[in-house]
C-alpha positions as CSV (number, residue, x, y, z in Angstrom):
1,X,-47.3,-10.2,-9.6
2,X,-44.1,-8.2,-10.8
3,X,-44.3,-5.8,-8.0
4,X,-44.4,-8.9,-5.7
5,X,-41.4,-10.5,-7.2
6,X,-39.5,-7.0,-7.2
7,X,-40.5,-6.3,-3.8
8,X,-39.0,-9.7,-2.1
9,X,-36.1,-9.4,-0.1
10,X,-32.8,-10.5,-1.1
11,X,-32.0,-13.5,1.0
12,X,-28.0,-14.7,1.0
13,X,-27.5,-18.3,2.1
14,X,-25.1,-18.8,5.0
15,X,-22.8,-20.6,2.7
16,X,-22.5,-18.2,0.0
17,X,-18.9,-16.7,0.2
18,X,-18.2,-13.0,0.1
19,X,-16.9,-11.6,-3.2
20,X,-13.2,-12.1,-3.4
21,X,-11.1,-9.1,-3.2
22,X,-9.4,-8.7,-6.5
23,X,-7.1,-5.7,-5.4
24,X,-3.8,-6.2,-6.2
25,X,-1.2,-6.4,-3.3
26,X,0.4,-3.1,-4.9
27,X,-2.6,-1.2,-5.0
28,X,-3.4,-2.1,-1.3
29,X,-0.1,-1.2,-0.2
30,X,-0.2,2.2,-1.7
31,X,-3.6,2.7,-0.2
32,X,-2.4,1.8,3.2
33,X,0.8,3.9,2.7
34,X,-1.4,6.9,1.7
35,X,-4.0,6.2,4.6
36,X,-1.3,6.4,7.1
37,X,0.3,9.4,5.6
38,X,-2.8,11.5,5.8
39,X,-3.6,10.1,9.4
40,X,-0.5,11.3,10.6
41,X,-0.8,14.4,8.9
42,X,-4.1,15.0,10.4
43,X,-3.3,14.1,13.8
44,X,-0.1,16.2,13.9
45,X,-2.3,19.0,12.8
46,X,-4.9,18.3,15.2
47,X,-2.0,18.5,18.1
48,X,-1.2,22.0,16.5
49,X,2.1,21.0,15.0
50,X,3.7,23.4,12.4
51,X,3.2,22.5,9.0
52,X,6.8,21.2,8.4
53,X,6.7,18.8,11.5
54,X,3.1,17.7,10.3
55,X,4.7,16.5,7.1
56,X,7.8,15.0,8.6
57,X,5.4,12.9,10.8
58,X,3.4,12.1,7.8
59,X,6.1,10.9,5.9
60,X,7.7,8.6,8.9
61,X,4.2,7.1,8.8
62,X,4.1,6.6,5.1
63,X,7.6,4.9,5.3
64,X,6.9,2.5,8.4
65,X,3.5,1.3,6.3
66,X,5.4,0.5,3.4
67,X,5.5,-3.6,3.0
68,X,8.7,-5.8,3.5
69,X,10.6,-6.8,0.3
70,X,10.2,-10.5,1.1
71,X,8.5,-11.8,-2.2
72,X,8.0,-10.9,-5.7
73,X,4.7,-9.6,-5.0
74,X,5.8,-7.5,-2.0
75,X,8.8,-6.1,-3.9
76,X,6.3,-5.0,-6.6
77,X,4.0,-3.3,-3.9
78,X,7.3,-1.8,-2.3
79,X,8.1,-0.3,-5.7
80,X,4.6,1.1,-6.2
81,X,4.7,2.9,-2.8
82,X,8.1,4.2,-3.4
83,X,7.0,5.8,-6.9
84,X,3.8,7.1,-5.3
85,X,6.0,8.2,-2.3
86,X,8.3,10.1,-4.6
87,X,5.1,11.7,-6.2
88,X,4.1,12.8,-2.6
89,X,7.5,14.1,-2.0
90,X,7.8,11.7,0.7
91,X,11.1,10.7,-0.7
92,X,13.7,13.0,-1.9
93,X,15.4,12.2,-5.1
94,X,18.2,10.3,-3.2
95,X,16.1,8.6,-1.0
96,X,13.7,7.1,-3.6
97,X,16.8,6.0,-5.9
98,X,18.2,4.1,-3.1
99,X,15.1,2.5,-2.3
100,X,14.4,1.6,-6.0
101,X,17.8,0.2,-6.3
102,X,17.3,-1.9,-2.9
103,X,14.2,-3.2,-4.6
104,X,16.2,-4.0,-7.7
105,X,18.8,-6.1,-5.3
106,X,15.9,-7.7,-3.5
107,X,14.4,-8.9,-7.0
108,X,17.7,-10.1,-8.4
109,X,18.3,-12.2,-5.1
110,X,14.9,-13.7,-5.3
111,X,15.6,-14.7,-8.9
112,X,18.8,-16.0,-8.0
113,X,17.5,-17.9,-5.4
114,X,14.9,-19.4,-7.7
115,X,17.5,-20.4,-10.4
116,X,19.4,-22.3,-7.8
117,X,16.5,-24.4,-6.6
118,X,15.9,-25.7,-10.4
């Protein structure tokens, strides 16, 4: 009897919802940026480009994959991408600092808009 119960196939009903993705926007954004970076690097190496050019292509792909700073969550995701990009040396110190400052300005602008609406 027990064996028969264990051997029964798992039946999912059509109305069952798939599990909700609880990954944060920041984590998804960083993963996307890193995926684009690695994909561009691999593609450049596959085309026979030298290491410096391949790294440049990968850096550009990383930057293009970054989220726009349109909402508070998107700004937080951009900050996470910038921090990871600094660690990966996609951004040098100056570029990273400027982007973090841009995120700070964008965040203060959003907060100011919210204060005016109240």
